[in-house]
C-alpha positions as CSV (number, residue, x, y, z in Angstrom):
1,M,141.2,97.7,184.4
2,L,143.1,94.4,184.1
3,G,144.6,95.5,180.7
4,H,146.4,98.5,182.4
5,Q,147.9,96.2,185.0
6,L,149.1,93.7,182.4
7,L,150.5,96.5,180.2
8,K,152.4,98.1,183.1
9,L,153.9,94.7,184.0
10,A,154.9,94.1,180.4
11,T,156.7,97.4,180.2
12,W,158.3,97.4,183.6
13,P,161.5,95.4,182.6
14,G,162.2,98.0,179.9
15,E,161.8,100.9,182.4
16,R,164.1,99.2,184.9
17,R,166.8,98.8,182.3
18,F,166.4,102.5,181.3
19,A,166.5,103.7,184.9
20,H,169.4,101.5,186.0
21,S,171.9,102.0,183.1
22,R,171.8,105.7,182.8
23,E,175.3,106.1,184.4
24,N,176.6,103.7,181.7
25,M,175.2,105.6,178.7
26,E,178.4,105.5,176.7
27,Q,178.7,101.8,177.1
28,V,175.0,101.4,176.0
29,Q,175.5,103.6,173.0
30,R,178.6,101.8,171.8
31,H,176.8,98.5,172.2
32,N,173.9,99.9,170.2
33,L,176.3,100.8,167.4
34,A,177.9,97.4,167.3
35,A,174.5,95.7,167.1
36,L,173.4,98.1,164.3
37,L,176.6,97.6,162.3
38,K,176.1,93.8,162.3
39,Q,172.7,94.2,160.7
40,V,173.8,96.9,158.3
41,C,176.9,95.0,157.0
42,A,174.9,91.8,156.6
43,S,172.7,93.6,153.9
44,A,173.6,93.3,150.3
45,R,173.3,97.1,150.1
46,H,176.6,97.4,151.9
47,A,178.6,94.7,150.1
48,D,181.2,97.3,149.0
49,G,182.8,97.0,152.4
50,A,182.8,100.8,153.2
51,L,181.4,99.9,156.6
52,Q,182.5,96.9,158.7
53,A,180.7,95.1,161.5
54,D,183.6,95.5,163.9
55,M,184.2,99.2,163.5
56,S,184.6,101.4,166.6
57,W,182.5,104.4,167.3
58,E,185.3,106.7,166.1
59,Q,185.9,104.7,162.9
60,F,182.2,104.8,162.1
61,A,182.1,108.5,162.6
62,A,185.1,109.0,160.3
63,R,183.8,106.7,157.5
64,Q,180.1,107.4,157.4
65,P,179.0,110.9,156.2
66,V,176.1,112.8,157.6
67,T,173.0,112.1,155.5
68,D,169.4,113.2,154.8
69,Y,166.5,111.4,153.2
70,D,167.7,112.1,149.6
71,H,170.8,110.1,150.4
72,W,168.7,107.0,150.9
73,R,165.6,107.7,148.7
74,E,166.6,105.6,145.7
75,A,167.5,102.5,147.7
76,I,164.3,102.8,149.8
77,E,162.1,103.2,146.8
78,H,163.8,100.2,145.0
79,S,163.2,98.0,148.1
80,R,159.6,99.2,148.6
81,L,158.4,99.0,145.0
82,Q,160.6,96.2,143.6
83,G,161.4,94.1,146.6
84,G,165.1,94.7,146.5
85,P,167.4,94.2,149.6
86,G,166.7,96.6,152.5
87,L,169.2,99.0,154.1
88,T,169.8,96.4,156.8
89,A,169.3,92.6,157.1
90,S,166.5,93.1,159.6
91,P,163.1,92.2,158.0
92,V,161.0,95.2,157.0
93,S,157.5,95.1,158.7
94,R,156.2,98.1,156.8
95,Y,157.1,101.4,155.2
96,Q,155.9,104.4,157.3
97,P,155.0,107.6,155.4
98,T,156.1,111.0,156.6
99,S,156.8,114.4,155.1
100,G,158.5,117.6,155.8
101,S,157.3,121.2,155.6
102,T,157.7,121.3,151.8
103,S,158.9,117.9,150.8
104,A,156.9,115.1,149.2
105,I,156.1,111.9,151.0
106,K,159.1,110.0,152.4
107,W,158.9,106.3,153.3
108,V,160.8,105.1,156.3
109,P,161.4,101.4,156.5
110,Y,160.2,100.1,159.9
111,T,162.3,97.0,160.4
112,R,162.0,94.5,163.2
113,Q,165.1,95.9,164.8
114,F,163.9,99.5,164.5
115,L,160.5,98.6,166.1
116,A,162.5,97.1,169.0
117,E,164.4,100.3,169.4
118,L,161.1,102.3,169.6
119,D,159.8,99.8,172.1
120,N,162.9,100.6,174.3
121,A,161.6,104.2,174.4
122,I,157.9,103.5,174.9
123,S,158.4,101.1,177.9
124,P,159.9,103.6,180.3
125,W,157.5,106.4,179.1
126,V,154.4,104.2,179.7
127,V,155.6,103.1,183.2
128,D,156.3,106.7,184.1
129,L,152.9,107.7,182.9
130,Y,151.1,105.3,185.2
131,R,153.4,106.4,188.0
132,Q,152.7,110.1,187.6
133,F,149.0,109.9,186.6
134,P,147.2,107.1,188.5
135,G,143.9,108.2,187.0
136,L,144.9,106.6,183.7
137,K,144.2,103.2,185.1
138,R,140.5,104.1,185.6
139,G,139.5,104.3,182.0
140,R,140.3,103.8,178.4
141,H,142.8,105.5,176.3
142,Y,143.0,107.1,172.8
143,W,146.4,106.9,171.1
144,S,146.2,108.8,167.9
145,M,146.0,107.3,164.4
146,S,147.5,109.9,162.1
147,W,145.6,109.1,158.9
148,V,147.2,109.4,155.5
149,P,145.6,111.4,152.7
150,T,142.6,109.8,151.1
151,A,144.4,109.5,147.7
152,L,147.1,107.3,149.2
153,R,144.8,104.9,151.1
154,E,144.4,102.2,148.5
155,S,148.2,101.9,148.0
156,M,149.1,101.5,151.6
157,S,146.3,99.7,153.5
158,D,148.8,97.7,155.4
159,E,150.9,100.7,156.5
160,I,148.6,102.3,159.1
161,N,149.8,105.3,161.0
162,D,148.7,103.9,164.4
163,D,150.8,104.7,167.5
164,L,150.1,101.2,168.9
165,Q,152.1,99.9,165.9
166,L,155.2,101.2,167.5
167,M,155.0,98.6,170.3
168,S,156.0,95.0,170.2
169,L,153.2,92.5,169.4
170,G,152.6,91.5,173.0
171,K,152.5,95.0,174.3
172,R,150.3,96.0,171.4
173,L,147.8,93.4,172.2
174,L,147.7,94.5,175.8
175,A,147.5,98.2,175.0
176,G,144.8,97.5,172.4
177,A,142.6,96.0,175.2
178,T,142.6,99.5,176.9
179,Q,141.7,101.5,173.8
180,S,138.6,103.6,173.1
181,V,139.0,103.5,169.3
182,P,139.5,100.3,167.3
183,Q,142.1,100.3,164.6
184,E,139.5,99.7,161.9
185,V,138.6,103.4,161.8
186,S,141.9,104.0,159.9
187,L,140.7,101.8,157.1
188,A,137.8,104.1,156.1
189,R,137.6,105.2,152.5
190,T,138.2,108.9,153.4
191,S,140.0,110.9,156.1
192,D,136.6,112.4,157.0
193,D,135.1,109.0,157.7
194,S,138.1,108.1,159.8
195,L,137.8,111.2,161.8
196,F,134.0,110.9,162.1
197,S,134.1,107.3,163.4
198,T,137.0,108.2,165.8
199,L,134.8,111.0,167.3
200,A,131.9,108.6,167.6
201,Y,133.9,106.1,169.6
202,L,135.4,108.9,171.7
203,A,132.1,110.6,172.4
204,A,130.6,107.2,173.4
205,D,133.3,106.5,175.9
206,E,132.4,108.1,179.3
207,S,135.5,106.4,180.8
208,L,138.0,108.0,178.5
209,S,141.0,108.8,180.8
210,M,143.9,109.6,178.3
211,M,144.1,111.4,175.0
212,S,147.5,111.0,173.3
213,I,148.0,112.9,170.1
214,W,150.9,114.6,168.4
215,S,150.0,118.1,167.3
216,P,147.7,120.1,169.6
217,T,146.2,121.6,166.4
218,F,145.1,118.1,165.5
219,G,143.3,117.8,168.8
220,L,141.7,121.2,168.4
221,G,140.6,120.2,164.9
222,M,139.0,117.0,166.4
223,L,137.0,119.0,168.9
224,K,135.9,121.5,166.2
225,A,134.8,118.7,164.0
226,M,132.7,117.2,166.8
227,A,130.9,120.5,167.0
228,Q,130.3,120.6,163.3
229,W,129.1,117.0,163.1
230,R,127.2,117.0,166.5
231,E,123.8,116.3,165.0
232,E,125.0,113.5,162.7
233,L,127.1,112.0,165.6
234,A,124.1,112.1,167.9
235,E,122.0,110.2,165.3
236,V,124.7,107.5,164.9
237,L,125.2,107.1,168.6
238,A,121.4,106.9,169.3
239,T,120.7,104.3,166.5
240,G,124.0,102.3,166.4
241,K,124.1,102.7,162.7
242,W,126.8,104.4,160.6
243,G,124.5,105.4,157.8
244,T,126.6,106.5,154.9
245,R,129.8,106.4,157.0
246,M,132.4,103.6,157.1
247,L,131.0,101.8,154.0
248,G,133.1,98.9,152.9
249,V,135.0,98.5,156.2
250,E,134.4,95.0,157.5
251,G,134.1,94.6,161.2
252,A,133.5,98.3,161.9
253,G,131.0,97.9,164.7
254,C,129.1,101.1,165.5
255,P,129.2,102.5,169.1
256,V,125.9,103.3,170.9
257,S,125.6,105.8,173.7
258,H,122.2,107.5,174.5
259,R,124.0,109.6,177.1
260,A,126.5,111.0,174.5
261,A,123.7,111.5,171.9
262,S,121.7,113.5,174.4
263,L,124.7,115.7,175.3
264,L,125.5,116.3,171.6
265,R,121.9,117.3,170.9
266,Q,121.8,119.8,173.8
267,W,125.1,121.3,172.7
268,D,125.0,124.6,170.8
269,G,128.4,123.8,169.2
270,R,130.4,126.4,170.9
271,L,133.8,125.1,172.0
272,G,134.0,125.4,175.8
273,A,135.3,123.4,178.8
274,D,131.9,122.7,180.3
275,F,130.7,120.4,177.5
276,F,133.9,118.4,177.3
277,M,134.0,118.0,181.1
278,A,130.5,116.6,181.0
279,L,131.4,114.3,178.1
280,W,134.7,113.0,179.5
281,P,134.5,113.4,183.3
282,R,137.4,110.9,183.9
283,L,139.9,112.4,181.5
284,A,143.1,112.4,183.5
285,L,145.8,113.3,180.9
286,V,146.2,115.0,177.5
287,S,149.6,114.4,175.8
288,A,150.7,116.5,172.9
289,W,153.5,118.7,171.6
290,D,153.7,121.9,173.8
291,T,157.0,123.6,172.9
292,A,158.2,126.1,170.3
293,A,155.4,127.0,167.8
294,S,153.0,124.4,169.3
295,A,152.9,126.2,172.7
296,P,149.9,128.6,172.2
297,W,147.9,125.8,170.6
298,A,148.7,123.4,173.5
299,R,147.4,126.1,175.9
300,Q,144.2,126.4,173.9
301,L,143.7,122.6,173.9
302,H,144.3,122.3,177.6
303,G,141.9,125.2,178.2
304,L,139.1,123.2,176.6
305,L,140.0,120.0,178.6
306,P,140.9,121.5,182.1
307,Q,139.9,118.3,184.0
308,A,143.0,116.6,182.6
309,A,146.7,117.2,183.3
310,F,148.8,118.0,180.3
311,Q,152.1,116.4,179.4
312,G,154.3,117.7,176.6
313,K,155.5,115.0,174.1
314,G,159.1,114.1,173.8
315,L,160.8,114.7,170.5
316,W,159.7,112.0,168.1
317,A,160.0,111.9,164.3
318,T,158.9,109.1,162.0
319,E,162.6,108.4,161.5
320,G,163.2,107.9,165.2
321,V,162.8,109.0,168.8
322,V,165.1,111.5,170.5
323,T,163.6,112.3,173.9
324,I,160.8,110.8,176.1
325,P,159.0,112.4,179.0
326,Y,160.5,110.7,182.0
327,Q,160.4,111.8,185.6
328,G,159.3,115.3,184.7
329,Q,162.0,115.9,182.1
330,H,162.6,115.3,178.4
331,T,165.3,112.7,178.6
332,L,167.4,111.3,175.7
333,A,166.0,107.9,174.8
334,Y,169.6,106.6,175.0
335,R,168.7,102.9,174.9
336,S,166.9,103.2,171.5
337,H,169.1,104.3,168.6
338,V,172.7,105.5,168.1
339,Y,172.8,109.3,168.8
340,E,175.2,112.1,167.8
341,F,174.6,115.8,167.9
342,Q,175.8,118.5,165.5
343,D,176.5,122.1,166.3
344,P,174.6,124.1,163.5
345,E,177.1,127.0,163.7
346,D,180.4,125.2,163.3
347,G,179.4,121.7,162.2
348,C,181.2,120.0,165.1
349,I,179.7,116.6,166.0
350,Y,179.5,115.4,169.6
351,A,178.7,112.0,171.1
352,P,175.9,112.2,173.6
353,W,178.3,111.7,176.5
354,E,180.3,114.8,175.3
355,L,177.4,117.2,175.5
356,E,177.3,120.0,178.0
357,P,174.4,122.1,179.4
358,G,173.7,125.2,177.4
359,Q,174.7,123.7,174.0
360,Q,172.2,124.1,171.1
361,V,172.6,121.1,168.7
362,M,170.8,119.1,166.0
363,P,170.3,115.3,166.5
364,L,171.9,112.8,164.2
365,L,170.3,109.3,164.3
366,S,171.6,105.9,163.2
367,T,168.7,103.5,163.5
368,G,167.6,99.9,162.9
369,S,165.8,101.2,159.8
370,G,169.2,101.5,158.1
371,L,169.3,105.4,158.1
372,L,172.8,106.2,159.3
373,R,173.9,109.5,160.8
374,Y,170.6,110.9,159.6
375,R,170.2,114.6,160.4
376,L,166.9,115.7,161.9
377,K,166.3,119.3,161.1
378,D,165.4,120.0,164.7
379,L,167.2,122.3,167.2
380,V,167.4,121.2,170.8
381,K,169.0,122.8,173.9
382,V,170.9,120.7,176.4
383,E,169.2,121.7,179.7
384,A,171.0,119.4,182.1
385,L,172.5,116.0,182.6
386,S,170.5,113.5,184.6
387,Q,172.8,110.8,185.9
388,G,174.9,111.5,182.8
389,V,172.0,111.4,180.3
390,P,171.2,114.6,178.4
391,V,167.9,116.4,179.2
392,L,166.9,118.2,176.0
393,T,164.4,121.0,175.1
394,F,163.0,121.2,171.6
395,L,163.5,124.8,170.3
396,G,162.1,124.5,166.8
397,R,163.2,123.6,163.3
398,A,166.9,124.3,162.7
399,G,166.7,125.1,159.0
400,T,166.8,128.5,157.5
401,T,164.7,130.3,154.9
402,D,166.9,132.0,152.3
403,L,164.8,133.6,149.6
404,V,167.5,136.1,148.6
405,G,170.3,135.6,151.1
406,E,168.5,136.9,154.2
407,K,169.2,133.6,156.1
408,L,166.3,133.7,158.6
409,T,165.9,131.0,161.3
410,A,163.0,130.0,163.4
411,P,164.6,131.3,166.7
412,V,165.1,134.8,165.0
413,V,161.5,134.9,163.9
414,E,160.1,133.7,167.2
415,S,162.1,136.3,169.1
416,A,160.8,139.0,166.8
417,I,157.2,137.9,167.2
418,A,157.6,137.7,171.0
419,G,158.3,141.5,170.9
420,L,155.1,142.4,169.1
421,A,152.2,144.1,170.8
422,L,149.7,141.3,169.9
423,P,146.2,141.6,171.4
424,P,145.0,138.6,173.4
425,T,142.5,137.9,170.6
426,A,145.3,137.0,168.1
427,T,147.6,134.0,168.0
428,P,150.6,133.6,165.6
429,V,150.2,130.7,163.2
430,C,153.3,130.9,161.0
431,T,155.6,133.3,159.2
432,V,155.8,132.1,155.6
433,G,158.5,133.0,153.1
434,V,156.9,133.2,149.6
435,E,158.2,134.0,146.1
436,D,155.8,136.9,145.7
437,A,154.7,138.8,148.8
438,G,153.5,141.8,146.8
439,E,155.3,144.3,144.6
440,G,156.4,141.3,142.5
441,K,159.1,140.6,145.1
442,P,159.7,137.7,147.5
443,G,159.0,138.3,151.2
444,Y,157.3,137.2,154.3
445,L,153.7,136.9,155.4
446,L,152.8,136.8,159.1
447,L,149.7,134.6,159.4
448,L,147.6,135.4,162.5
449,E,144.4,133.7,163.8
450,G,141.9,136.0,165.5
451,Y,140.6,139.5,165.2
452,G,141.0,143.0,166.5
453,C,144.5,143.4,165.1
454,D,146.1,146.5,163.5
455,G,147.7,144.5,160.7
456,P,149.8,147.2,159.1
457,T,151.2,148.3,162.5
458,L,152.1,144.7,163.4
459,A,153.7,144.2,160.0
460,R,155.8,147.3,160.4
461,Q,156.9,146.2,163.9
462,L,157.8,142.7,162.7
463,D,159.7,144.1,159.7
464,A,161.7,146.4,162.0
465,A,162.5,143.6,164.4
466,L,163.7,141.3,161.7
467,Q,165.9,144.1,160.4
468,E,168.0,143.7,163.5
469,H,169.2,140.6,161.8
470,F,172.0,141.7,159.5
471,H,171.2,139.6,156.4
472,Y,167.5,140.5,156.4
473,Q,168.3,144.2,156.8
474,L,170.7,144.1,153.9
475,A,168.1,142.3,151.7
476,R,165.5,144.9,152.6
477,N,167.9,147.8,152.0
478,L,168.8,146.5,148.6
479,G,165.2,146.2,147.7
480,Q,165.4,142.4,147.3
481,L,162.6,141.7,149.8
482,A,159.1,143.2,150.0
483,P,158.0,144.5,153.4
484,V,156.4,142.0,155.7
485,R,152.7,141.6,155.3
486,C,150.4,140.7,158.2
487,I,147.3,138.6,157.3
488,V,144.6,138.0,159.9
489,H,141.8,135.5,159.6
490,A,139.4,134.0,162.2
491,N,140.2,130.5,160.8
492,M,143.8,130.9,159.9
493,R,144.9,127.7,161.6
494,E,142.5,125.7,159.5
495,R,143.7,127.4,156.3
496,Y,147.3,126.8,157.3
497,L,146.7,123.1,158.0
498,H,144.8,122.7,154.7
499,Q,147.7,124.2,152.8
500,C,150.1,121.8,154.6
501,R,148.0,118.9,153.5
502,Q,147.8,120.2,150.0
503,R,151.7,120.2,150.0
504,G,151.7,116.5,150.9
505,M,152.0,116.5,154.7
506,I,150.4,113.7,156.8
507,E,147.3,114.6,158.8
508,G,148.0,114.5,162.6
509,N,151.8,114.7,162.1
510,I,151.7,118.3,161.0
511,K,153.8,120.3,163.5
512,M,153.1,124.0,163.9
513,E,156.3,125.8,162.8
514,S,157.1,129.4,163.3
515,L,158.9,129.7,160.0
516,Q,158.3,128.0,156.6
517,H,159.1,128.5,153.0
518,W,156.2,127.8,150.6
519,P,157.6,127.6,147.1
520,G,155.4,127.9,144.0
521,A,152.1,129.6,143.6
522,L,150.1,130.6,146.7
523,P,146.5,129.7,147.1
524,L,144.2,132.4,145.6
525,W,142.9,133.8,148.9
526,L,146.4,134.2,150.3
527,A,147.8,135.7,147.1
528,R,145.0,138.2,147.0
529,A,145.5,139.1,150.7
530,A,149.3,139.5,150.2
531,S,148.7,141.8,147.2
532,E,146.5,144.2,149.2
533,S,149.3,146.5,150.5
534,G,148.3,147.8,154.0
535,A,145.3,145.5,154.3
536,E,144.5,145.1,158.0
537,Q,142.5,141.9,157.8
538,E,141.7,139.3,155.2
539,T,138.0,138.5,155.3
540,V,137.6,135.9,152.5
């Protein structure tokens, strides 16, 4: 397709710059900081002179504290709602919503400078994709649109969670010409209508060659929804009419495919590779998270789409990009933002050129959005240095759960779960710290999807493994924590994702996490299951 050739040509200069300046990473990073400080100091928000445009890297690190979103929340809300000055002088294009495991919606200002920084990461990734997977050029692509909750849609119609919005205007137009799904689907009145129309366009596209999403559970949910709606989808594709879907969305043309309609009508709805291979015979690549807690779900997704290669995403957050897949490695996107890395054990902060293989650190980002030394609560391991640029592996969330002083971390929980005698019919979804896990005490619930599990035995095994961690053992010995409960359900993943949405997280951006804290009251089905001491399986 001509669109692919033009997009590759448009992104090629950015990839050349990325490839050829790796040995000069320190110089690039210092230049990035100088450019950022000019924009920051030109904003009225920084009129106090605490930061200066000509500061060195070392002066900036000494003057600017490490921050989180709460540090910037008031200024961002004032700018977004009342039109006050932004965090930088760069014009704000939109405010992008995001959320953490338990936090409310956060709004990240996407400035012109910040979008250019993201484009510096996307260009080398796109060129490398075409280089590694030539089949991508033989069909259309789906780049996910991570829809916002239905209740927020009227207040943010101009702030669409569309991956193409991360590109510059020219590249966005070129990439848009290669897309299976038009942007208008994100304007539907409900999330269900957005999903339905997306599935209609995807099912109609026999030439689909790439599916780029974020969470593999989002991809699995899409395929399951296609099974549930297969009769309605078949009717829409056969008639070319939306029916009661997509009402009020102007320009939402309806796809037509008698081939797809026939396949959907013949399908019994069971998720299996044969149906999806027939539906999308040219699918060459699936791109999604595949590390840490996302790994088992990525394997499930790939198992349903075996005709395609699978590439793990780099580490991206709404607040910025850390790594991109490049030449078979997850390489620091060093031409994008200003990067520092903090050791979670002793708090020491390193410049990227000071990192050494084997270190486990958390990224600090200073970006064109105006967020400075912003700590991402992600833990990465330095695997190697590629021409001086760090190659990083995402290990999981770096935070702790600390209900009563037990100080559990995701790596501790993941290691304990890895030692369980889990049957092949069960997959860990999450271990959740709750304020009442039974007996009127706080504690932990291991959520499993599947069947055929000896829940009480698994719970005892996990509790014993966690007691190898000193602080957890002390809390258990003092009677501060209830024993671990194991709750098994055939649709646990869906229930987990629903709970995340209920807690304000954005559809499609929900990352599977091995450890979370859910404050407040539990949903009734989970509270009832937790209270049933020794229950092997929740069957609600």
